[in-house]
ROPAZA-366028 format. One line per field, with one value per atom (N, C-alpha, C, O, CB): residue number from 0; residue in one letter; atom name; y, z negated, x negated. Coordinates in nm, 4 decimals. Last residue first. Glycine has a CB too. Layout:
n = [NUM, ...]
res = [A, ...]
atom = [CA, ...]
north = [Y, ...]
up = [Z, ...]
east = [X, ...]
END
This chain:
n = [90, 90, 90, 90, 90, 89, 89, 89, 89, 89, 88, 88, 88, 88, 88, 87, 87, 87, 87, 87, 86, 86, 86, 86, 86, 85, 85, 85, 85, 85, 84, 84, 84, 84, 84, 83, 83, 83, 83, 83, 82, 82, 82, 82, 82, 81, 81, 81, 81, 81, 80, 80, 80, 80, 80, 79, 79, 79, 79, 79, 78, 78, 78, 78, 78, 77, 77, 77, 77, 77, 76, 76, 76, 76, 76, 75, 75, 75, 75, 75, 74, 74, 74, 74, 74, 73, 73, 73, 73, 73, 72, 72, 72, 72, 72, 71, 71, 71, 71, 71, 70, 70, 70, 70, 70, 69, 69, 69, 69, 69, 68, 68, 68, 68, 68, 67, 67, 67, 67, 67, 66, 66, 66, 66, 66, 65, 65, 65, 65, 65, 64, 64, 64, 64, 64, 63, 63, 63, 63, 63, 62, 62, 62, 62, 62, 61, 61, 61, 61, 61, 60, 60, 60, 60, 60, 59, 59, 59, 59, 59, 58, 58, 58, 58, 58, 57, 57, 57, 57, 57, 56, 56, 56, 56, 56, 55, 55, 55, 55, 55, 54, 54, 54, 54, 54, 53, 53, 53, 53, 53, 52, 52, 52, 52, 52, 51, 51, 51, 51, 51, 50, 50, 50, 50, 50, 49, 49, 49, 49, 49, 48, 48, 48, 48, 48, 47, 47, 47, 47, 47, 46, 46, 46, 46, 46, 45, 45, 45, 45, 45, 44, 44, 44, 44, 44, 43, 43, 43, 43, 43, 42, 42, 42, 42, 42, 41, 41, 41, 41, 41, 40, 40, 40, 40, 40, 39, 39, 39, 39, 39, 38, 38, 38, 38, 38, 37, 37, 37, 37, 37, 36, 36, 36, 36, 36, 35, 35, 35, 35, 35, 34, 34, 34, 34, 34, 33, 33, 33, 33, 33, 32, 32, 32, 32, 32, 31, 31, 31, 31, 31, 30, 30, 30, 30, 30, 29, 29, 29, 29, 29, 28, 28, 28, 28, 28, 27, 27, 27, 27, 27, 26, 26, 26, 26, 26, 25, 25, 25, 25, 25, 24, 24, 24, 24, 24, 23, 23, 23, 23, 23, 22, 22, 22, 22, 22, 21, 21, 21, 21, 21, 20, 20, 20, 20, 20, 19, 19, 19, 19, 19, 18, 18, 18, 18, 18, 17, 17, 17, 17, 17, 16, 16, 16, 16, 16, 15, 15, 15, 15, 15, 14, 14, 14, 14, 14, 13, 13, 13, 13, 13, 12, 12, 12, 12, 12, 11, 11, 11, 11, 11, 10, 10, 10, 10, 10, 9, 9, 9, 9, 9, 8, 8, 8, 8, 8, 7, 7, 7, 7, 7, 6, 6, 6, 6, 6, 5, 5, 5, 5, 5, 4, 4, 4, 4, 4, 3, 3, 3, 3, 3, 2, 2, 2, 2, 2, 1, 1, 1, 1, 1, 0, 0, 0, 0, 0]
res = [X, X, X, X, X, X, X, X, X, X, X, X, X, X, X, X, X, X, X, X, X, X, X, X, X, X, X, X, X, X, X, X, X, X, X, X, X, X, X, X, X, X, X, X, X, X, X, X, X, X, X, X, X, X, X, X, X, X, X, X, X, X, X, X, X, X, X, X, X, X, X, X, X, X, X, X, X, X, X, X, X, X, X, X, X, X, X, X, X, X, X, X, X, X, X, X, X, X, X, X, X, X, X, X, X, X, X, X, X, X, X, X, X, X, X, X, X, X, X, X, X, X, X, X, X, X, X, X, X, X, X, X, X, X, X, X, X, X, X, X, X, X, X, X, X, X, X, X, X, X, X, X, X, X, X, X, X, X, X, X, X, X, X, X, X, X, X, X, X, X, X, X, X, X, X, X, X, X, X, X, X, X, X, X, X, X, X, X, X, X, X, X, X, X, X, X, X, X, X, X, X, X, X, X, X, X, X, X, X, X, X, X, X, X, X, X, X, X, X, X, X, X, X, X, X, X, X, X, X, X, X, X, X, X, X, X, X, X, X, X, X, X, X, X, X, X, X, X, X, X, X, X, X, X, X, X, X, X, X, X, X, X, X, X, X, X, X, X, X, X, X, X, X, X, X, X, X, X, X, X, X, X, X, X, X, X, X, X, X, X, X, X, X, X, X, X, X, X, X, X, X, X, X, X, X, X, X, X, X, X, X, X, X, X, X, X, X, X, X, X, X, X, X, X, X, X, X, X, X, X, X, X, X, X, X, X, X, X, X, X, X, X, X, X, X, X, X, X, X, X, X, X, X, X, X, X, X, X, X, X, X, X, X, X, X, X, X, X, X, X, X, X, X, X, X, X, X, X, X, X, X, X, X, X, X, X, X, X, X, X, X, X, X, X, X, X, X, X, X, X, X, X, X, X, X, X, X, X, X, X, X, X, X, X, X, X, X, X, X, X, X, X, X, X, X, X, X, X, X, X, X, X, X, X, X, X, X, X, X, X, X, X, X, X, X, X, X, X, X, X, X, X, X, X, X]
atom = [N, CA, C, O, CB, N, CA, C, O, CB, N, CA, C, O, CB, N, CA, C, O, CB, N, CA, C, O, CB, N, CA, C, O, CB, N, CA, C, O, CB, N, CA, C, O, CB, N, CA, C, O, CB, N, CA, C, O, CB, N, CA, C, O, CB, N, CA, C, O, CB, N, CA, C, O, CB, N, CA, C, O, CB, N, CA, C, O, CB, N, CA, C, O, CB, N, CA, C, O, CB, N, CA, C, O, CB, N, CA, C, O, CB, N, CA, C, O, CB, N, CA, C, O, CB, N, CA, C, O, CB, N, CA, C, O, CB, N, CA, C, O, CB, N, CA, C, O, CB, N, CA, C, O, CB, N, CA, C, O, CB, N, CA, C, O, CB, N, CA, C, O, CB, N, CA, C, O, CB, N, CA, C, O, CB, N, CA, C, O, CB, N, CA, C, O, CB, N, CA, C, O, CB, N, CA, C, O, CB, N, CA, C, O, CB, N, CA, C, O, CB, N, CA, C, O, CB, N, CA, C, O, CB, N, CA, C, O, CB, N, CA, C, O, CB, N, CA, C, O, CB, N, CA, C, O, CB, N, CA, C, O, CB, N, CA, C, O, CB, N, CA, C, O, CB, N, CA, C, O, CB, N, CA, C, O, CB, N, CA, C, O, CB, N, CA, C, O, CB, N, CA, C, O, CB, N, CA, C, O, CB, N, CA, C, O, CB, N, CA, C, O, CB, N, CA, C, O, CB, N, CA, C, O, CB, N, CA, C, O, CB, N, CA, C, O, CB, N, CA, C, O, CB, N, CA, C, O, CB, N, CA, C, O, CB, N, CA, C, O, CB, N, CA, C, O, CB, N, CA, C, O, CB, N, CA, C, O, CB, N, CA, C, O, CB, N, CA, C, O, CB, N, CA, C, O, CB, N, CA, C, O, CB, N, CA, C, O, CB, N, CA, C, O, CB, N, CA, C, O, CB, N, CA, C, O, CB, N, CA, C, O, CB, N, CA, C, O, CB, N, CA, C, O, CB, N, CA, C, O, CB, N, CA, C, O, CB, N, CA, C, O, CB, N, CA, C, O, CB, N, CA, C, O, CB, N, CA, C, O, CB, N, CA, C, O, CB, N, CA, C, O, CB, N, CA, C, O, CB, N, CA, C, O, CB, N, CA, C, O, CB, N, CA, C, O, CB, N, CA, C, O, CB, N, CA, C, O, CB, N, CA, C, O, CB]
north = [-2.2928, -2.2607, -2.3259, -2.3078, -2.1127, -2.3520, -2.4270, -2.4038, -2.4889, -2.3877, -2.1677, -2.3088, -2.3928, -2.4936, -2.3587, -1.9281, -1.9492, -2.0957, -2.1444, -1.8652, -1.9740, -1.9533, -1.9770, -2.0387, -1.8116, -1.9852, -2.1043, -2.0935, -2.1929, -2.1232, -1.7208, -1.8321, -1.9594, -2.0335, -1.8552, -1.5777, -1.5544, -1.6706, -1.7141, -1.4230, -1.6706, -1.6921, -1.6752, -1.7504, -1.5939, -1.5796, -1.7227, -1.7533, -1.8518, -1.7759, -1.2979, -1.3628, -1.5126, -1.5669, -1.3406, -1.2663, -1.2291, -1.2976, -1.3488, -1.0754, -1.3479, -1.4208, -1.3922, -1.4824, -1.3840, -1.1469, -1.2870, -1.3726, -1.4610, -1.3410, -0.9145, -0.9293, -1.0742, -1.1201, -0.8427, -0.9764, -0.9540, -0.9706, -1.0339, -0.8135, -0.9850, -1.1045, -1.0918, -1.1876, -1.1256, -0.7198, -0.8262, -0.9556, -1.0280, -0.8506, -0.5884, -0.5588, -0.6671, -0.7036, -0.4248, -0.7003, -0.7247, -0.6976, -0.7747, -0.6362, -0.5922, -0.7380, -0.7728, -0.8650, -0.8002, -0.3209, -0.3714, -0.5221, -0.5734, -0.3353, -0.3071, -0.2784, -0.3283, -0.3732, -0.1293, -0.3597, -0.4533, -0.4331, -0.5298, -0.4352, -0.1294, -0.2611, -0.3658, -0.4508, -0.2990, 0.0680, 0.0645, -0.0694, -0.1181, 0.1741, 0.0165, -0.0019, -0.0068, -0.0791, 0.1108, 0.0939, -0.0471, -0.0758, -0.1813, -0.0842, 0.3158, 0.2918, 0.1430, 0.0747, 0.3787, 0.5572, 0.4175, 0.3995, 0.4592, 0.3728, 0.8344, 0.7415, 0.5951, 0.5141, 0.7610, 1.0164, 0.9716, 0.8651, 0.8110, 0.9186, 1.1422, 1.0112, 0.9589, 0.8642, 0.9120, 1.3739, 1.3873, 1.2536, 1.2522, 1.4529, 1.3024, 1.3283, 1.3353, 1.3051, 1.4574, 1.0967, 1.1720, 1.1896, 1.1005, 1.1000, 1.0475, 1.0563, 1.1384, 1.2379, 1.1174, 0.8085, 0.9400, 0.9396, 0.8405, 1.0452, 0.5592, 0.6283, 0.7705, 0.8466, 0.5511, 0.4690, 0.4369, 0.5257, 0.5635, 0.2937, 0.5760, 0.5920, 0.5711, 0.6462, 0.4925, 0.4991, 0.6407, 0.6638, 0.7594, 0.6921, 0.2210, 0.2918, 0.4391, 0.4986, 0.2743, 0.1765, 0.1433, 0.2138, 0.2607, -0.0084, 0.2649, 0.3307, 0.3034, 0.3944, 0.2830, 0.0833, 0.2268, 0.3029, 0.3944, 0.2828, -0.1550, -0.1352, 0.0109, 0.0579, -0.2148, -0.1054, -0.1298, -0.1072, -0.0470, -0.2727, -0.0730, 0.0343, 0.0181, 0.1150, 0.0362, -0.3205, -0.1981, -0.0816, -0.0012, -0.1654, -0.4858, -0.4962, -0.3745, -0.3300, -0.6217, -0.4145, -0.3804, -0.3907, -0.3136, -0.4723, -0.5199, -0.3780, -0.3353, -0.2321, -0.3494, -0.7939, -0.7111, -0.5633, -0.4883, -0.7411, -0.8704, -0.8843, -0.7963, -0.7315, -1.0308, -0.8320, -0.7486, -0.7532, -0.6517, -0.7941, -1.0367, -0.8969, -0.8044, -0.7091, -0.8657, -1.2578, -1.2316, -1.0866, -1.0214, -1.3241, -1.2366, -1.2273, -1.1987, -1.1245, -1.3544, -1.2800, -1.1513, -1.1307, -1.0199, -1.1416, -1.5492, -1.4425, -1.3059, -1.2241, -1.4478, -1.6751, -1.6894, -1.5712, -1.5026, -1.7045, -1.8298, -1.7101, -1.7300, -1.7944, -1.5837, -2.0123, -2.0340, -1.9075, -1.8816, -2.0814, -2.1502, -2.0299, -2.0537, -2.1094, -1.9033, -2.3739, -2.3459, -2.2166, -2.1796, -2.4623, -2.2934, -2.3444, -2.3054, -2.2164, -2.2947, -2.0058, -2.1487, -2.1854, -2.1170, -2.2326, -1.7174, -1.7697, -1.9178, -1.9517, -1.6884, -1.6638, -1.6542, -1.7136, -1.7556, -1.5103, -1.6856, -1.7760, -1.7770, -1.8799, -1.7362, -1.4786, -1.6159, -1.7169, -1.8233, -1.6425, -1.2628, -1.2869, -1.4293, -1.4943, -1.1859, -1.2890, -1.3030, -1.3313, -1.4140, -1.1762, -1.2373, -1.3681, -1.3915, -1.5021, -1.3804, -0.9674, -1.0714, -1.2101, -1.2928, -1.0649, -0.8512, -0.8429, -0.9495, -1.0146, -0.7026, -0.9128, -0.9569, -0.9572, -1.0530, -0.8657, -0.7867, -0.9320, -0.9846, -1.0897, -0.9704, -0.5195, -0.5824, -0.7341, -0.8022, -0.5345, -0.4732, -0.4758, -0.5417, -0.6120, -0.3330, -0.4852, -0.5712, -0.5844, -0.6953, -0.5174, -0.2860, -0.4245, -0.5192, -0.6220, -0.4400, -0.0607, -0.1026, -0.2473, -0.3235, -0.0109, -0.0477, -0.0751, -0.1217, -0.2127, 0.0508, 0.0155, -0.1077, -0.1457, -0.2632, -0.0921, 0.2631, 0.1511, 0.0187, -0.0795, 0.1694, 0.4122, 0.3960, 0.2767, 0.1979, 0.5237, 0.4086, 0.3425, 0.3174, 0.2133, 0.4254, 0.5673, 0.4265, 0.3487, 0.2348, 0.4132, 0.8153, 0.7506, 0.6010, 0.5184, 0.8182]
up = [2.9822, 3.0714, 3.0294, 3.0950, 3.0778, 2.7790, 2.9049, 2.9961, 3.0796, 2.9781, 2.5854, 2.5554, 2.6816, 2.6914, 2.4565, 2.7061, 2.6758, 2.6496, 2.6873, 2.5539, 2.7132, 2.8379, 2.8175, 2.9017, 2.8917, 2.4420, 2.5260, 2.6563, 2.7051, 2.5551, 2.3723, 2.3104, 2.3929, 2.4118, 2.1671, 2.5259, 2.5447, 2.4888, 2.5522, 2.4779, 2.4208, 2.5629, 2.5900, 2.6684, 2.6505, 2.1539, 2.1821, 2.3283, 2.3574, 2.1462, 2.2010, 2.1372, 2.1690, 2.2066, 1.9841, 2.3074, 2.3869, 2.3321, 2.4083, 2.3876, 2.0873, 2.2138, 2.3043, 2.3698, 2.2858, 1.9073, 1.8787, 2.0042, 2.0255, 1.7709, 2.0321, 2.0098, 1.9839, 2.0337, 1.8926, 2.0226, 2.1518, 2.1375, 2.2217, 2.2067, 1.7446, 1.8255, 1.9611, 2.0086, 1.8444, 1.6778, 1.6266, 1.7056, 1.7308, 1.4772, 1.8062, 1.8448, 1.7989, 1.8728, 1.7877, 1.6565, 1.8013, 1.8521, 1.9316, 1.8776, 1.4065, 1.4245, 1.5725, 1.6095, 1.3639, 1.4668, 1.4188, 1.4372, 1.4786, 1.2720, 1.5325, 1.6350, 1.5949, 1.6800, 1.6626, 1.2780, 1.3876, 1.5006, 1.5576, 1.4405, 1.1496, 1.1005, 1.2093, 1.2304, 0.9747, 1.2980, 1.2940, 1.2464, 1.2969, 1.2050, 1.2369, 1.3751, 1.3821, 1.4648, 1.4648, 0.9695, 1.0043, 1.1459, 1.1719, 0.9899, 0.8779, 0.9342, 0.9654, 0.9854, 1.0621, 0.7491, 0.7312, 0.7761, 0.7204, 0.5831, 0.7991, 0.8532, 0.8433, 0.9219, 0.7839, 0.9093, 0.8119, 0.8692, 0.9764, 0.6881, 1.0759, 1.0229, 0.9192, 0.8475, 1.1352, 1.1722, 1.0707, 1.0078, 0.8968, 1.1316, 1.3808, 1.2516, 1.1410, 1.0259, 1.2562, 1.6243, 1.5516, 1.4086, 1.3253, 1.5552, 1.9448, 1.7996, 1.7402, 1.7985, 1.7626, 2.2042, 2.1541, 2.0022, 1.9385, 2.2022, 2.3146, 2.2523, 2.2092, 2.1802, 2.1342, 2.4397, 2.4958, 2.4431, 2.5185, 2.4674, 2.2863, 2.4322, 2.4892, 2.5764, 2.4973, 2.0267, 2.0583, 2.2087, 2.2538, 2.0041, 2.0524, 2.0154, 2.0482, 2.0923, 1.8682, 2.1106, 2.2106, 2.1805, 2.2717, 2.2161, 1.8665, 1.9928, 2.1000, 2.1714, 2.0413, 1.6873, 1.6723, 1.7995, 1.8370, 1.5586, 1.7860, 1.7860, 1.7719, 1.8368, 1.6749, 1.7394, 1.8755, 1.8850, 1.9812, 1.9199, 1.4584, 1.5454, 1.6875, 1.7492, 1.5466, 1.3841, 1.3463, 1.4331, 1.4762, 1.1997, 1.4843, 1.5389, 1.5046, 1.5852, 1.4875, 1.3154, 1.4579, 1.5274, 1.6188, 1.5277, 1.0761, 1.0870, 1.2335, 1.2714, 1.0160, 1.1419, 1.0985, 1.1129, 1.1569, 0.9565, 1.2045, 1.3040, 1.2690, 1.3565, 1.3153, 0.9569, 1.0696, 1.1812, 1.2450, 1.1225, 0.8118, 0.7721, 0.8885, 0.9158, 0.6508, 0.9542, 0.9450, 0.9085, 0.9661, 0.8423, 0.9076, 1.0440, 1.0479, 1.1340, 1.1189, 0.6327, 0.6848, 0.8277, 0.8646, 0.6799, 0.6289, 0.5611, 0.6165, 0.6445, 0.4116, 0.9582, 0.8151, 0.7593, 0.8309, 0.7411, 1.2658, 1.1921, 1.0458, 1.0149, 1.2520, 1.4590, 1.3869, 1.3148, 1.3041, 1.4828, 1.4858, 1.4929, 1.4089, 1.2995, 1.4439, 1.6745, 1.5683, 1.5940, 1.7083, 1.5543, 1.7705, 1.7917, 1.6794, 1.5996, 1.9230, 1.8262, 1.8043, 1.8313, 1.9049, 1.8935, 1.6481, 1.7631, 1.7378, 1.6393, 1.7867, 1.4042, 1.5267, 1.6490, 1.7434, 1.5540, 1.2136, 1.2064, 1.3362, 1.3737, 1.0904, 1.2896, 1.2982, 1.2894, 1.3510, 1.1881, 1.2322, 1.3711, 1.3880, 1.4885, 1.4143, 0.9543, 1.0351, 1.1807, 1.2453, 1.0252, 0.8913, 0.8613, 0.9409, 0.9901, 0.7117, 0.9728, 1.0354, 1.0126, 1.1038, 0.9825, 0.7929, 0.9377, 1.0114, 1.1023, 0.9905, 0.5462, 0.5752, 0.7257, 0.7791, 0.5037, 0.5719, 0.5536, 0.5872, 0.6500, 0.4087, 0.5936, 0.7010, 0.6923, 0.7940, 0.6977, 0.3462, 0.4653, 0.5826, 0.6622, 0.5035, 0.1840, 0.1607, 0.2850, 0.3241, 0.0454, 0.2935, 0.2807, 0.2688, 0.3364, 0.1591, 0.2688, 0.4005, 0.3974, 0.4897, 0.4481, -0.0084, 0.0715, 0.2116, 0.2665, 0.0801, -0.0697, -0.1207, -0.0419, -0.0124, -0.2690, 0.0604, 0.1000, 0.0525, 0.1268, 0.0427, -0.0812, 0.0634, 0.1108, 0.1928, 0.1371, -0.3388, -0.3124, -0.1639, -0.1249, -0.3668, -0.3004, -0.3367, -0.3102, -0.2640, -0.4838, -0.2495, -0.1446, -0.1737, -0.0826, -0.1297]
east = [-2.8881, -3.0007, -3.1295, -3.2321, -3.0211, -2.7119, -2.7003, -2.8207, -2.8514, -2.5717, -2.7761, -2.7976, -2.7936, -2.8636, -2.6934, -2.6954, -2.8389, -2.8685, -2.9751, -2.8817, -2.4195, -2.4922, -2.6414, -2.7067, -2.4675, -2.3597, -2.3372, -2.4138, -2.4675, -2.1873, -2.4248, -2.4963, -2.4804, -2.5768, -2.4461, -2.2365, -2.3793, -2.4610, -2.5571, -2.4213, -1.9967, -2.0252, -2.1748, -2.2327, -1.9433, -2.0220, -2.0143, -2.0452, -2.1130, -1.8762, -2.0206, -2.1357, -2.1375, -2.2414, -2.1324, -1.7639, -1.8814, -2.0069, -2.0889, -1.9001, -1.6120, -1.6013, -1.7208, -1.7728, -1.4711, -1.6921, -1.7226, -1.7122, -1.7952, -1.6289, -1.5891, -1.7335, -1.7721, -1.8749, -1.7781, -1.3148, -1.3816, -1.5322, -1.5960, -1.3487, -1.2806, -1.2540, -1.3235, -1.3844, -1.1010, -1.3373, -1.4238, -1.4037, -1.5000, -1.3961, -1.1223, -1.2605, -1.3562, -1.4477, -1.3036, -0.9123, -0.9207, -1.0625, -1.1162, -0.8187, -0.9737, -0.9730, -0.9837, -1.0564, -0.8448, -0.9431, -1.0712, -1.0813, -1.1852, -1.0910, -0.6726, -0.7734, -0.9111, -0.9879, -0.7794, -0.5700, -0.5428, -0.6436, -0.6941, -0.3982, -0.6624, -0.7022, -0.6829, -0.7694, -0.6218, -0.5323, -0.6777, -0.7302, -0.8313, -0.7299, -0.2686, -0.3133, -0.4653, -0.5209, -0.2596, -0.2671, -0.2454, -0.2927, -0.3507, -0.0969, -0.5334, -0.4012, -0.3887, -0.4891, -0.3773, -0.7323, -0.6952, -0.5509, -0.4587, -0.7138, -0.7623, -0.8604, -0.8204, -0.8696, -0.9892, -0.4637, -0.5625, -0.6542, -0.6270, -0.4936, -0.2861, -0.2485, -0.3467, -0.3144, -0.2370, -0.4068, -0.3025, -0.2622, -0.2092, -0.1810, -0.5714, -0.6332, -0.5290, -0.5605, -0.7133, -0.5622, -0.4614, -0.5116, -0.4953, -0.3216, -0.7056, -0.7214, -0.6091, -0.5658, -0.8576, -0.6165, -0.6531, -0.6604, -0.6247, -0.5533, -0.5726, -0.4599, -0.4910, -0.3986, -0.4134, -0.8112, -0.6805, -0.5681, -0.4784, -0.6477, -1.0218, -1.0222, -0.8814, -0.8376, -1.1215, -0.9497, -0.9667, -0.9583, -0.8952, -1.1008, -0.9468, -0.8243, -0.8320, -0.7337, -0.7959, -1.2166, -1.1145, -0.9824, -0.9142, -1.0927, -1.3286, -1.3643, -1.2589, -1.2168, -1.5029, -1.2138, -1.1892, -1.2197, -1.1464, -1.2718, -1.3232, -1.1787, -1.1413, -1.0478, -1.1152, -1.5973, -1.5491, -1.3983, -1.3507, -1.5840, -1.5970, -1.6462, -1.5929, -1.5486, -1.8001, -1.4958, -1.4255, -1.4681, -1.3854, -1.4500, -1.6948, -1.5595, -1.4755, -1.3938, -1.4913, -1.9032, -1.9136, -1.7778, -1.7488, -2.0153, -1.7920, -1.8265, -1.8345, -1.7792, -1.9603, -1.7570, -1.6448, -1.6713, -1.5841, -1.6110, -2.0196, -1.9136, -1.7941, -1.7365, -1.8699, -2.1373, -2.1794, -2.0760, -2.0482, -2.3163, -2.0063, -1.9919, -2.0264, -1.9534, -2.0811, -2.0992, -1.9556, -1.9297, -1.8426, -1.8903, -2.3735, -2.3223, -2.1736, -2.1264, -2.3511, -2.3772, -2.4218, -2.3721, -2.3331, -2.5749, -2.2804, -2.2085, -2.2469, -2.1593, -2.2353, -2.3639, -2.3401, -2.2626, -2.1896, -2.4716, -2.2864, -2.3229, -2.2845, -2.1843, -2.2537, -2.2104, -2.3354, -2.3813, -2.5011, -2.4437, -1.8912, -1.9735, -2.0976, -2.0895, -1.8954, -1.6826, -1.7794, -1.8568, -1.8837, -1.8768, -1.3398, -1.4745, -1.5682, -1.5387, -1.5290, -1.1282, -1.1528, -1.2988, -1.3699, -1.0606, -1.0712, -1.1460, -1.1759, -1.2415, -1.2792, -0.9490, -0.8691, -0.9381, -0.8713, -0.8356, -1.1500, -1.0348, -0.9545, -0.8983, -0.9444, -1.3185, -1.3683, -1.2552, -1.2627, -1.4699, -1.1498, -1.1903, -1.2417, -1.2126, -1.2984, -1.1360, -1.0143, -1.0486, -0.9841, -0.9280, -1.4054, -1.3472, -1.2196, -1.1970, -1.3183, -1.4276, -1.5102, -1.4540, -1.4543, -1.6521, -1.2442, -1.2212, -1.3018, -1.2503, -1.2582, -1.3676, -1.2304, -1.2041, -1.1482, -1.1281, -1.6152, -1.6103, -1.4711, -1.4581, -1.6487, -1.5313, -1.6079, -1.6043, -1.5918, -1.7514, -1.4147, -1.3289, -1.4010, -1.3387, -1.2852, -1.6501, -1.5349, -1.4475, -1.4110, -1.4526, -1.8187, -1.8637, -1.7448, -1.7399, -1.9560, -1.6517, -1.6997, -1.7470, -1.7182, -1.8131, -1.6298, -1.5100, -1.5498, -1.4877, -1.4198, -1.8963, -1.8359, -1.7106, -1.6887, -1.8015, -1.9182, -2.0049, -1.9458, -1.9455, -2.1477, -1.7298, -1.7162, -1.7977, -1.7506, -1.7605, -1.8348, -1.7078, -1.6878, -1.6350, -1.5933, -2.0629, -2.0789, -1.9513, -1.9572, -2.1188, -1.9483, -2.0249, -2.0419, -2.0360, -2.1617]
END
């Protein structure tokens, strides 16, 4: 269980950092925000992958497509966050 948590922390930071690199413009989130972005992006990407492609238990929980989907989910969340922050700043 401890290894799962450590891997989740590590992968979450990597996915969040990749999403921040792919989205242009400044982000006002720190290390914890980057990690949270990566974890929530993984959940969103996994959900979208399940809805669009279905689940295949035989492939295992860690797949290259899952990593790519996690980054895409994190990018979508970061774009949504940035749009919300810009909208609040303009109002």
